C-alpha positions, 0 to 999 in steps of 0.5 A, a space after each residue: 500500500 502506498 503511504 498517503 499520510 502527506 496527502 492532508 488538505 488544507 480545510 482540515 488545517 494540518 501540515 505534511 509530516 516531515 520525511 522522518 522523525 526518529 522515534 525517541 522515548 524521552 521526547 515521547 514521555 510527555 504524550 504518556 500521561 494524558 493516554 495513561 489518565 484516558 485509560 484510566 478514566 474507563 476503569 476508575 468506575 468499574 470496582 466500585 459499582 455495587 458501592 456507588 449503587 448502594 451509597 446513592 440508593 438506587 440499583 447495580 444495572 441503572 449505575 452500570 449505566 453511567 458506564 454506556 452512557 459515558 462511552 456512547 458520549 465518548 464515541 460521539 465526541 470523537 466525531 467533532 474533537 478530530 476535526 477540531 485538533 486538525 484546525 486549532 492545534 492537538 495541544 490545545 484540544 488534549 489540554 482543554 480535555 484533561 480540564 473537562 475531565 478534572 471537572 468531570 472526575 470533581 463531579 463523581 467525587 461529590 455526586 448526590 444522586 443518580 442524575 448527578 452521577 449520570 451528568 458527570 460521565 456525560 461530562 467526562 465522555 466529552 474531555 476523554 474524546 479529546 485526548 484518546 484519539 487526539 494522541 493517536 492523531 499526534 503521533 501519526 502526524 509527527 512519525 513516519 514509516 517504522 517510527 510511527 509503527 513503534 510509536 503507535 506500540 508504546 501509544 497503545 502500551 500506555 493505553 492498555 498499561 491502564 487496564 493492568 494498574 487502574 483497578 488496584 491503583 484505584 482500590 488502594 486509593 478507595 481503601 484509604 479514603 472512601 470510593 470518592 476519594 479515588 476519583 478525587 485522585 483521578 482528578 488530581 491526576 488529570 489536573 497534573 497531566 494539564 500542568 505537563 502537557 500545558 509546558 511538554 507536550 509537542 504539536 504538530 506544525 499546522 497550514 494556515 488557517 483558511 477564512 471559511 470554516 469547511 462543515 462537517 461533512 467537507 472535512 470528513 469527505 476526503 476521508 471517505 472518497 478513498 475506498 481503501 480508508 471505507 474498508 480500513 473502517 469496516 474492518 475496524 467494526 467487524 474487528 471490535 464486533 468479533 474480538 472486544 464483544 466476547 471479552 466483556 462476558 469473559 468473567 462470567 465465563 470463567 464464574 460459570 463454566 469454571 468456577 473462579 472467585 471473584 479473587 481468582 477471576 481478577 488474577 486471569 483478567 490481569 493476565 489478559 491484560 498483560 497479554 494485549 500489553 505485551 502484544 501492543 510493544 511486541 508490534 514496535 519490534 524491528 523483528 516485524 520491519 520486513 513484514 507488509 502492515 496488510 499483511 500482519 493485520 489479516 493474519 493477526 485478525 483471522 486468528 482472533 476469532 479461532 482464539 475465541 472458539 477455543 476459549 468458549 466452544 472446547 471444553 479446555 481445562 481452566 489455566 489452558 483457558 487462561 493461557 489462551 485468553 492471553 495469547 488472544 490478547 497478545 495477538 490483538 494487540 498486534 492486530 491494533 497497532 497494525 491496523 492504526 499503522 495503516 490508518 496512518 499511512 493510508 488517510 487523505 485528510 486530517 490525522 487527529 480526524 482520521 483517529 478520532 472517527 477510529 477511537 468512535 467507530 470502535 466504540 460503537 462497534 463494542 456496544 454492538 459486538 457487546 449486544 450481539 454476544 448477550 444475544 447469542 448467549 441467551 440463545 446458544 450459551 458461551 459455545 455459540 458465541 465461539 461458534 460465531 465470532 470467527 465469521 467476524 475476524 474473518 471478514 475483517 481480515 478478508 476486506 483488508 486482504 482484498 484491498 487496493 
């Protein structure tokens, strides 16, 4: 595939990236804290759902929907935050997002009713939508070639590390204070990241803004005019359904089918988090330099569905299932990093717009995957999930394999 990363529109407000910038972790560190905290935001709510429900006098089911509303807000917000970052700058967008996230964390800490909790989640979704995909867009604009792939691997590994460290860190803070104290801690961390981002975060050069302000349709049109980009986005949705959808029911599967305790489930899920973290880092290794990105994506994504077949459909021993899940998430890390690198090299639009829209459709794809896998589970049990998911991941691999 040709590298079209420099073919961006002036209306998007970005300039072409430098010919090549060597990836150096020291220059990359200011990006890591905002990205880690964006991942931590997604974990901050999970350990305290039952406690919050009891404290506010509502049900666990209703409190659980707060997280869903936050994800939907993030998905919608990402559609707008990408064009804003491309036009007015990556750093201002990330700094504003950190500020909004800090406010949302404080609102969570002080929530006295379900309505206040829901409002805090909606505010937080807006803030995080201005961080995650925009950071990926900044990486895509700053780096090219193999340096870009290495930068993406560290970017995603940083985000994934929040899934490994988030629950232990936040529950430790809550043990010393209360669940509200954990959100105050998140707010303080976001405030610290805001100061660091204001002083140290790099910003990509942008073309001079035009007098006219293009509509969203005009901003996204160069991206969707490309058949390759349409294929890559469709593949992202199918991959989200077939890879992330079954992941949601993994804890229940461990409990219902393997009889694990809550503590044992925590250890098993930590192993899966370590797997995807290692996969993200491995995707940046020089050992992949000889492989075309499209080939890496097709191979790893095609395998993912069969991993779920072994996990959910075959009656394997518990330790074997935990090991296969860790292998699955490792492969998933390779798949995701190769996918983001493909998008960055193929885009014909603004980098932030490209990456934030990816974040948006992945979020909606996960929501679709959760709903679909829930329906499959109710109709045919866990084995039916293992039989169905290969069709989605193979479909994602086939779409990219047949791309021009």
